[in-house]
Each structure stands twice: as structure tokens, then as C-alpha cells.
N, C-alpha and C positions, 0 to 999 in steps of 0.2 A: 504494500500500500504506500502510495506517495504521501510524504508528510505534509506537503502543501495542500493536499485535498482531504487530509484526515479530519474527522469530526470527533472531538473529545468533549465530554461533558464537564461543565464548570462544577466546582464543589457545591454540593447541595442541589444541583439541577440536572436531571436526567436528560433534558432536551436542549440545553444551551450549547450552541456550537462553540468549538474551541477557536482561539485566535489562529489566523492563518500565518501569522508571523509575530516577531517580537514587538512590532509597533502596536499591534492590536491585542497583545496578550492581556493588557489592562485596557478595557474599553474606554473610548473617549467619554469625557464628562457630558452631562446633559447640556443642551444649548443654554439653558438658564444659568447653570453653574459655570459654564465657559464664559458667558457674557460677564458674570460677576468677577471672575478671576482676571480676565483680560482688561476689564474696566479698571479694576484695582491696580493692575500692573502699570497702566498708563498714569495713574495717580501717583505712582512711586518713581517712575522712570521717565527720562527725557532722552531723545536720541541726538547724537552729535549734529546731524544736519538741521534739526529743528532748533537747537541752541544757536548754531551759527546763523541761521536765518533770522532769528529773533534779535541777535546782537548786531546784525549787519545794518539794520534800519537806523534812522536818525532818532526815532522815538525811544523812550525808556522801555526796555523789554519787560519790566515789571518783576524782575528777579535779579539776584546777584549770584555770580559764579564763584565758587570756592575751590581753590586748588589745595588739596589736603596732603600733598607730598612734602618731603624734606626740602630744605633750602638748596641742596645740591641738585635735586630733581627739578625744582622750580627754575634754577639757573639754566638747566639744559633746554628748557622750553615750557611755556605756559600760555594759556589763552589770553589774548589782549583784554585788559580790563578786569581780569580775575583778581580776587583777593587771595593772598597767600595765608592760609591758616592750617598748618599741619594738624592732623587728627589729635595728637597728644596735647596740643595747646588749646583745643576747643573749650574744655571746661573753664579755663581761666581767662580766655580772651574773647570768646564768641560774643558775649553780651556787650562788650565795649566796641567791637568792630562791626557788628551787624544789628539791623533793626528787625525785631520780631514781626513787624507788619509786612515785611518784604520777603517773599519766598526765596529759598536758597537752593541752588543746584550744585551738588558736589561732584568732583571728579578726582580720579587718581591716575595711575599709569594706563590701565587698559583692562580688557576683559579677564585677564588672568590675575587681577589684583582686586581684593575686596576692601581696600583702604577707603574708597568712597562710600561703601556701604557702612563701614564702621563709623565714619565721620557723620553720615546721614543719621545714624542711630544716636550718636552723641548729641547732635543738634536737635533732633526730635525730642529727646529726653529733657532738653533745656527749654522746650516750648516753641521751637522754630518750625515753620512749614518747610518741608524739604523734599527734593527729588534728587535722584542719582542720575548722572549723565552716563548712559551706556556707551561703552567703547573707550571712555576716558581719553587721556591725551594721545594715546596711540592712534585711535581712529580719527581724532581731530587732525593730526598730522597726515595720516594716510588718506584722508578724504580731500586733502589739498587746501585746508584752511590755514590762514596766516597765523603764526604764533610768534611770541617774543622769547628771546634768550638774553643772557647777560651781554651778548654782543650786538643785539638789535633784533629787527624783525626778519623772519624767514617764512618761506612757503615752499612746500615740496609739490611735485607733480602728483596729481591724484592717482591712487592705486586703482586700476580698473576693476579689481575684485571687490572694492569697497564703495566706489562711487561711479556714477555714470560718466562716460568719457566725453561726450559732446553736448551735455546738457546739465543744468544744475538741479534737475528734478528727476528723482529715481522712480517716481510714480507711486510711491508708497502712500 
């Protein structure tokens, strides 16, 4: 019998079909549960392109961006206009540097680092409205957005695996 066509019963159910593969081994959530989860996810996360778009305009974006990395990391490159507030210093400095009425967007190195998550947690515990920028500084630079270093401003060519080549809109 071919495993891809095999029908196995779920525990406690004699008639439930088995997952055809590892993706469906645990069935998808109901549409209502999925809508709640993904809606909540968007309340907690911002994407690099959306942050860049909001910061590019002349109007106040309505949020402040916080770089949560060390001074050495900050010097290597950071978002223009970002506030440097390493995660370890949040408890003692956040309330003097930030306004609780203004939402905060945290970032760290990139997807392999959870420093922005730790910073967002620390800020939330202090009463700030906060989102985490997915992709961090890595994806900011990889998508071709300008950044500042201790030597001045830089911009790299956009990585075609992370950003559209001939347009600023990925269609997301």
C-alpha cells in the first residue's frame, strides 16, 4: 500500500482520514481561529517594507523605531532616525527616552535573533504599545533601504530573494 494514499484513523475516531503528509498531520485551524491568530500577529509585528514606507513620507509615521542592539552593532548600521536603546538598558532608560503615547517598533539583527522580541516584552511590561519589526536590520539592508553607520549613510542593492527587482511593491 502506498503511504501517500493510506487512510489511518485519528485517535478516538474510526472514520477520520489520516494526514497525507507532515503538513496536514495536524489539521489547519478553523477559519475563525486562523483569523484571530493572524489578526493578533499583525498587532504584534510590522514588516520591514511597511516600516520603510511609513518612515519615507514627510508626515510623522506615528511610531518610533528602537534599535535594541549593542553600540558596536549600532555603529555597523542602523535605521535612519532610530533611537538606540539596547535591551539591557530599557528598564532604566525607556521612560526618559520614549513617550508612552507613541507606539514603539523594535528591531535587532534579523530573523535568527530574538533580541527585538525581548526588548518588545520589556517595553510592554513598562506600559508601552509595541510591535516587533520582522526581519530586523538584516532584511532592512537586504531589501535595499538606506541605513546609517558610524561612517555615514549606505545603501546596498536589493537582494532579489527579499525584494522585488523592478518595483517597490511586492504585492503583499
